[in-house]
N, C-alpha and C positions, 0 to 999 in steps of 0.2 A: 634470670637474675640480671639486673642492670649494673654496669660499672659505675663506680662513684667517680665524680669529677674531682680533680685535685683541689685541695683546699687553698684558696688564695691567701697569700701571706701579706699582712700589712707590715711595712717596715717599722722597725723600732727606732725611736729617737736615740742617736748615739750618746747624747748628753745623759739620757736616763741610764743607759748601760754603764756609764762612768760612775755613777753614784750608788747603784744597786749592790747589795751584798747578800749573801745567803742568810736567810733568817734563822737557820739552825746554828751555823758555825761562825757567822759574821765574816766569812772568807770571800775571796774573789770568785766571781762568776765569769764563765766563758760563754760567749754567744755562738750557738750552733745554728747557722743560717739554713742548713739543709733540713734539719728537723724542727726548726723554729722553736728552740728551747734555750734556756739559760742553764748551764751546767755548773754544779758545784762538785768538784772532784773530792773535796774533803768530806762532804756529807754523803757523797755517792748518790746525788739526786739531780734530776733534770726537771726544771720548772717550765711549764708550757707557756707559750705566748699566744694569746687569743685576741684577734682584732687589734693588734699592736700593743696590747697591755700585758705585761708579764704577770702571771698568777703565782705570787710568792707565798703560797700556802703549802707547807709540807705535805698535807693530806692530798693535795692535787698533783704533787710531783711524782714523776716516774723514777723508780730505783734503777740506778745504772747497772747494767750487766757486767760480769767480771771482765769481759773483753773490751769494755768501754773505759777502762781506767787509764 
């Protein structure tokens, strides 16, 4: 079994991060650079960022674990 190469992260435009809100709660999002996600603490969701574009669909989001609150 071969090891997977790390996924290259494309930087997100900081101006984009300033205007984006959670589509579920309309609340503030936090950028998690290590996981390349936008975190909505109020909705307990983490939206992935792929090729520099945030995927703001709740069905694509990861549910936050209890220890991530």
